[in-house]
C-alpha positions in Angstrom: -3.0 65.6 14.9 -4.5 65.1 11.3 -1.0 64.1 9.9 -0.6 61.6 12.7 -4.0 60.1 11.8 -3.2 59.7 8.1 0.2 58.1 8.9 -1.5 55.6 11.2 -4.1 54.8 8.7 -2.0 54.7 5.5 1.2 52.9 6.8 -0.4 49.4 6.9 -1.9 50.0 3.4 1.5 51.0 2.0 3.2 47.9 3.6 0.4 45.7 2.2 0.9 47.1 -1.2 4.6 46.7 -1.0 4.3 43.1 0.2 1.8 42.3 -2.6 4.1 43.9 -5.2 7.1 41.9 -3.9 5.1 38.6 -4.1 4.1 39.3 -7.7 7.7 40.1 -8.6 8.9 36.9 -7.0 6.3 35.0 -8.9 7.6 36.4 -12.2 11.1 35.6 -11.1 10.2 32.0 -10.3 8.3 31.7 -13.6 11.4 32.9 -15.5 13.6 30.5 -13.5 15.6 33.4 -11.9 15.7 31.5 -8.6 18.8 33.1 -7.2 17.2 36.6 -7.2 14.3 35.3 -5.1 16.7 33.7 -2.6 18.8 36.8 -2.3 15.7 39.0 -1.5 14.3 36.3 0.9 17.2 36.9 3.2 15.5 40.1 4.4 12.2 38.4 5.3 10.4 39.7 8.4 8.5 37.7 11.0 5.3 39.0 9.4 6.3 37.4 6.0 6.4 34.0 7.6 2.6 34.0 7.8 2.3 34.7 4.0 1.8 31.2 2.5 2.3 32.3 -1.1 5.6 34.1 -0.3 7.0 31.1 1.6 6.0 28.8 -1.2 7.8 30.9 -3.8 11.0 30.8 -1.6 10.6 27.0 -1.4 10.3 26.8 -5.2 13.4 28.9 -5.6 15.5 26.7 -3.3 14.2 23.6 -5.1 15.0 25.3 -8.5 18.7 25.6 -7.5 18.7 22.0 -6.1 19.0 23.1 -2.5 16.5 20.5 -1.4 17.1 20.7 2.3 16.3 24.4 2.4 13.4 23.8 0.0 12.0 21.1 2.3 12.2 23.4 5.3 10.1 26.1 3.6 7.6 23.5 2.1 7.1 22.2 5.7 6.4 25.7 6.9 3.8 26.0 4.2 2.3 22.8 5.3 1.8 24.3 8.8 0.0 27.2 7.2 -2.2 25.0 5.0 -2.1 21.2 5.4 -4.6 20.6 2.6 -2.8 22.2 -0.3 -2.2 19.4 -2.9 0.6 21.2 -4.8 2.5 21.7 -1.6 2.0 18.1 -0.5 3.3 16.9 -3.8 6.3 19.3 -3.5 7.0 18.1 0.0 7.0 14.5 -1.3 9.1 15.3 -4.3 11.7 17.2 -2.3 11.9 14.5 0.4 12.5 11.9 -2.4 15.4 13.9 -3.7 16.9 14.0 -0.2 16.5 10.2 0.1 13.8 10.4 2.8 11.6 7.7 1.3 9.3 7.1 4.3 8.6 10.8 4.6 8.0 11.2 0.9 5.6 8.2 0.9 3.6 9.7 3.8 3.0 12.9 1.8 2.0 11.1 -1.4 -0.5 9.1 0.6 -1.9 12.2 2.1 -2.6 13.5 -1.4 -4.2 10.1 -2.5 -6.3 10.0 0.7 -7.8 13.3 -0.4 -7.9 12.6 -4.1 -7.4 8.9 -5.1 -7.5 9.9 -8.8 -4.4 12.2 -8.5 -2.3 10.8 -11.4 0.9 12.7 -10.4 1.0 11.6 -6.8 0.4 7.9 -7.7 3.0 8.0 -10.5 5.6 9.5 -8.2 4.7 7.0 -5.5 5.3 4.2 -8.0 8.6 5.7 -9.0 9.5 5.9 -5.3 8.8 2.3 -4.8 10.9 1.5 -7.9 13.8 3.6 -6.7 13.8 1.9 -3.3 13.6 -1.6 -4.6 10.0 -2.3 -3.7 9.3 -3.7 -7.2 6.1 -5.6 -6.4 4.5 -2.4 -5.0 5.9 -0.4 -7.9 4.4 -2.8 -10.5 1.0 -2.9 -8.8 0.9 0.9 -8.6 1.9 1.3 -12.3 -0.8 -1.1 -13.3 -3.4 1.0 -11.4 -2.3 3.9 -13.5 -2.5 1.8 -16.6 -6.2 1.4 -16.0 -6.6 5.1 -16.8 -4.3 4.9 -19.9 -3.8 1.2 -21.0 -1.3 1.9 -23.8 0.9 4.5 -22.0 4.4 3.6 -23.2 6.1 5.3 -20.3 4.2 3.4 -17.7 4.8 0.1 -19.6 8.5 0.8 -19.8 8.7 1.5 -16.0 6.9 -1.8 -15.4 9.4 -3.5 -17.7 12.3 -1.8 -15.8 10.9 -3.1 -12.5 10.8 -6.7 -13.9 14.3 -6.3 -15.3 15.7 -5.2 -11.9 14.4 -8.5 -10.6 15.9 -10.3 -13.6 12.4 -11.4 -14.7 13.4 -11.1 -18.3 10.3 -12.6 -19.9 8.0 -10.2 -18.0 10.2 -7.3 -18.9 10.2 -8.3 -22.5 6.4 -8.4 -22.7 6.1 -4.9 -21.2 8.9 -3.4 -23.3 7.2 -4.9 -26.4 3.9 -3.3 -25.6 5.6 0.0 -24.9 7.6 -0.1 -28.1 4.5 -0.9 -30.2 3.1 2.5 -29.0 6.3 4.4 -29.6 8.4 2.9 -32.4 10.3 6.1 -32.9 12.0 5.8 -29.5 15.5 4.4 -30.3 16.4 3.9 -26.6 13.3 1.8 -25.9 13.9 -0.2 -29.1 17.5 -0.9 -27.9 16.2 -2.0 -24.4 13.6 -4.3 -26.0 16.2 -6.0 -28.3 18.7 -6.5 -25.4 16.0 -8.0 -23.2 14.8 -10.3 -25.9 18.3 -11.6 -26.4 18.5 -12.2 -22.7 15.4 -14.4 -22.8 17.0 -16.5 -25.5 15.9 -18.9 -28.2 12.2 -18.0 -28.3 12.8 -14.3 -29.1 16.1 -14.4 -31.1 14.4 -14.0 -34.5 11.9 -11.5 -33.3 14.8 -9.4 -31.8 16.2 -9.1 -35.2 12.9 -8.0 -36.6 12.6 -5.3 -33.9 16.2 -4.2 -34.8 15.2 -3.7 -38.4 12.0 -1.8 -37.4 13.9 0.5 -35.0 16.5 1.2 -37.7 13.8 2.1 -40.1 12.7 4.9 -37.8 16.3 5.8 -36.7 18.5 5.0 -39.7 22.2 4.9 -38.9 21.7 4.9 -35.2 24.9 3.4 -33.8 23.4 1.8 -30.7 20.7 0.1 -32.8 23.2 -1.2 -35.3 25.2 -2.6 -32.4 22.0 -4.3 -31.2 21.3 -5.7 -34.7 24.9 -7.0 -34.9 24.4 -8.9 -31.6 21.0 -10.2 -32.8 22.6 -11.5 -36.0 25.4 -13.1 -34.0 23.0 -14.9 -31.6 20.9 -16.0 -34.6 24.2 -17.6 -35.8 24.2 -15.5 -38.9 27.9 -14.9 -38.4 28.9 -13.6 -41.8 26.2 -10.9 -41.7 27.2 -10.0 -38.2 30.8 -9.7 -39.3 29.8 -7.3 -42.1 27.8 -5.0 -39.8 30.5 -4.9 -37.1 33.2 -4.3 -39.7 31.2 -1.3 -40.9 31.0 0.0 -37.4 34.7 -0.4 -36.9 35.4 1.4 -40.1 33.3 4.3 -38.8 35.4 4.6 -35.7 33.3 2.5 -33.3 36.1 0.8 -31.2 33.9 0.0 -28.2 34.6 -3.3 -26.4 31.4 -5.0 -27.4 31.9 -4.2 -31.1 35.5 -5.5 -31.0 34.5 -8.6 -29.1 31.6 -9.7 -31.3 33.2 -8.6 -34.5 36.1 -11.0 -33.7 33.8 -13.7 -32.5 31.6 -13.5 -35.6 34.6 -13.7 -37.9 35.9 -16.7 -35.9 32.6 -18.7 -36.2 32.3 -17.7 -39.8 35.6 -19.5 -40.4 37.6 -16.3 -40.9 40.2 -17.3 -38.2 43.0 -15.1 -39.4 40.7 -12.0 -39.8 39.3 -12.6 -36.3 42.6 -12.2 -34.5 42.9 -8.4 -34.8 39.6 -7.4 -33.2 39.9 -10.2 -30.6 43.4 -9.0 -29.8 42.1 -5.5 -29.2 39.3 -6.8 -27.0 41.7 -8.9 -25.0 43.9 -5.9 -24.5 41.0 -3.9 -23.2 39.9 -6.6 -20.7 42.1 -9.7 -20.4 39.7 -11.3 -17.8 37.0 -12.2 -20.3 37.4 -15.9 -20.8 35.4 -16.2 -24.0 37.7 -13.7 -25.8 40.8 -15.5 -24.4 39.5 -18.8 -25.7 38.6 -17.6 -29.2 41.8 -15.6 -29.6 43.9 -18.6 -28.5 42.0 -20.9 -30.8 42.4 -18.5 -33.8 46.1 -18.2 -33.1 46.4 -21.9 -32.8 44.6 -22.5 -36.1 46.8 -19.9 -37.9 50.4 -18.9 -37.0 51.1 -18.8 -33.3 50.5 -22.0 -31.4 52.9 -21.1 -28.7 50.9 -18.1 -27.7 47.7 -20.1 -28.0 48.9 -22.5 -25.3 49.7 -19.5 -23.1 46.2 -18.0 -23.6 44.6 -21.4 -22.9 46.5 -21.6 -19.6 45.3 -18.1 -18.7 41.7 -19.0 -19.5 41.9 -22.2 -17.5 42.7 -20.2 -14.4 39.5 -18.2 -14.8 37.3 -21.1 -15.7 37.6 -23.3 -12.7 34.0 -22.6 -11.5 32.5 -22.6 -15.0 31.9 -26.2 -16.3 30.5 -25.1 -19.7 33.3 -22.8 -20.7 35.9 -25.2 -19.1 34.6 -27.8 -21.5 34.9 -25.5 -24.4 38.5 -24.7 -23.4 39.3 -28.4 -23.2 37.8 -28.9 -26.7 39.9 -26.0 -28.2 43.0 -27.2 -26.4 42.5 -30.8 -27.6 42.2 -29.5 -31.2 45.4 -27.6 -30.9 47.2 -30.6 -29.4 45.9 -32.7 -32.3 47.3 -30.1 -34.8 50.7 -30.5 -33.0 50.5 -34.3 -33.3 50.4 -34.6 -29.5 47.7 -37.3 -29.9 47.9 -38.8 -26.4 47.4 -35.5 -24.7 44.5 -34.6 -27.1 42.9 -38.0 -26.5 43.1 -37.5 -22.7 41.2 -34.2 -22.9 38.5 -35.7 -25.2 38.2 -38.7 -22.9 37.8 -36.6 -19.8 35.1 -34.6 -21.6 33.3 -37.8 -22.6 33.3 -39.0 -19.0 31.4 -35.8 -18.1 28.9 -35.5 -20.9 28.9 -38.9 -22.7 28.8 -37.3 -26.2 29.6 -40.0 -28.7 31.3 -37.5 -31.0 34.1 -37.3 -28.5 34.8 -41.0 -28.7 34.7 -40.7 -32.5 37.5 -38.1 -32.3 39.6 -40.3 -30.1 39.2 -43.4 -32.3 40.1 -41.2 -35.4 43.3 -40.1 -33.6 44.6 -43.7 -33.5 42.8 -45.3 -36.5 44.7 -47.5 -39.0 43.3 -50.0 -41.4 45.5 -52.8 -40.0 47.0 -53.4 -36.6 50.4 -54.2 -38.3 50.7 -50.4 -39.0 51.2 -49.5 -35.4 54.9 -48.9 -34.6 54.6 -49.5 -30.9 52.6 -51.8 -28.6 51.4 -48.8 -26.6 49.9 -47.1 -29.7 48.3 -50.3 -30.7 46.7 -50.8 -27.3 45.4 -47.2 -27.2 43.9 -47.6 -30.7 42.1 -50.9 -29.8 40.7 -49.4 -26.6 39.3 -46.3 -28.3 37.7 -48.2 -31.2 36.2 -50.9 -29.0 34.8 -48.3 -26.5 33.3 -46.2 -29.3 31.6 -49.2 -31.1 30.2 -50.6 -27.9 28.7 -47.2 -26.9 27.1 -46.9 -30.4 25.6 -50.4 -30.0 24.4 -49.7 -26.4 22.6 -46.5 -27.5 21.2 -48.2 -30.7 22.8 -45.6 -32.9 23.0 -45.9 -36.7 26.1 -48.1 -37.5 26.3 -47.6 -41.3 29.2 -45.2 -40.9 31.3 -47.8 -39.0 32.1 -50.2 -41.8 35.7 -49.3 -42.0 36.2 -50.5 -38.4 35.5 -54.1 -39.5 38.8 -54.2 -41.4 41.0 -53.2 -38.5 39.2 -55.5 -36.1 39.5 -58.4 -38.5 43.2 -57.8 -38.8 43.4 -57.9 -35.0 41.4 -61.2 -35.0 43.9 -62.7 -37.5 46.9 -61.5 -35.5 45.5 -63.0 -32.3 44.9 -66.3 -34.1 48.5 -66.5 -35.4 49.9 -65.5 -32.0 47.6 -68.1 -30.4 46.3 -65.6 -27.7 42.8 -65.4 -26.3 43.1 -61.8 -24.9 44.4 -58.5 -26.2 45.7 -55.8 -23.8 44.1 -52.3 -24.1 45.2 -48.9 -22.7 42.7 -46.1 -21.9 43.7 -42.4 -22.5 43.9 -41.9 -18.7 46.4 -44.8 -18.4 44.1 -47.5 -17.1 44.8 -51.0 -18.5 42.2 -53.6 -19.5 42.0 -56.7 -21.7 39.8 -57.6 -24.7 38.7 -61.3 -24.8 38.7 -63.1 -28.1 35.0 -64.0 -27.9 34.1 -60.3 -27.2 36.1 -59.3 -30.2 34.3 -61.8 -32.4 30.8 -60.7 -31.1 31.7 -57.1 -31.8 32.7 -57.8 -35.4 29.5 -59.7 -36.1 27.5 -56.5 -35.2 29.3 -54.3 -37.6 27.8 -53.8 -41.1 29.5 -55.5 -44.1 31.1 -53.2 -46.7 28.8 -53.0 -49.8 
């Protein structure tokens, strides 16, 4: 009877002691990141164990530790049923739901935490990140700014605000936030790189400052390849092409054969006037991605200016196919193609391209190029009537546009000579009109009185 009494009395104590020892051991295993051992032992859990909050929470942590978020969420939910006020568990529930992509559920748990403790930094920060991850950038920014009230110069919060602006392509807002963040953490090369790239996106107002940031970032991270690439781009966009070429050439020599380095090294050399040297990096960049029109244009132009005009025409034709919706680059292509045609003495084709561009943007420099194609000091020098008609049209159009826009005429003195020769020729032929031919083939006539009036408006030679 006495033995039976002791067994009845001692058995619960022994079970309690064993359970407590197991819980302590699991805590040590979780602390030392030995999650698999906890999960293996948890397979023998009894119904009585399910009422032990601490033990259930340790199993949940173990599943989360091995990235089995669905199992972890199940155990965290069980813990919530046992204690709905535990802040750590609510944060864990929200965190695990976020990892499973259950944004609405995660938000509800974070809000439960904040309803209880509005100053809980972790919950509010995670809620802001949740908003950011799900594209709710306005709410993310507002939540981050609430956190900034507690820590105004926190570079991580400022960077996240900048990232939220960047996702919405609000580059100026992103730049200002990244700049504040960087001023508090100049050693961070990644942040410096992000700031430089964002400044370059904003454009003219930040180009010189982007270069200063690049130098500062390299002071703290000398030799950093990413920052040197950023500096090369900043030099390029500041039109310091020779310096950009030097930096990119150094990167190439060190084995940096990334597309951006090849592209901008070749482009910098081209704009620095090193057309022959630009061909090799542009050729490699074109091979890596033949769909990038800017590379195709510059490579074609560099080849046309040096030794392979035939291939240049082919590249220009390829570029033209990809440029149909882009007026700016299409205009740039027409300019490069016209220059190449001019080199090949295909003046009428070059004049037509210049003329079409002038009709779109009315730049006087284009008319000057056309008139220079056909210019001679005397109309008697033209070997054909058509060439003479094209020349007269281009010169008269250019001079009339200069006069209409009240431009400086001091550089047009040489046109007086050819127009006077035309006037004399018309006198001896006893004609009152002269035929003209536009680059697009349209015909017109120049009356004698109009010619005399135009000559009178030209400056005399000194």
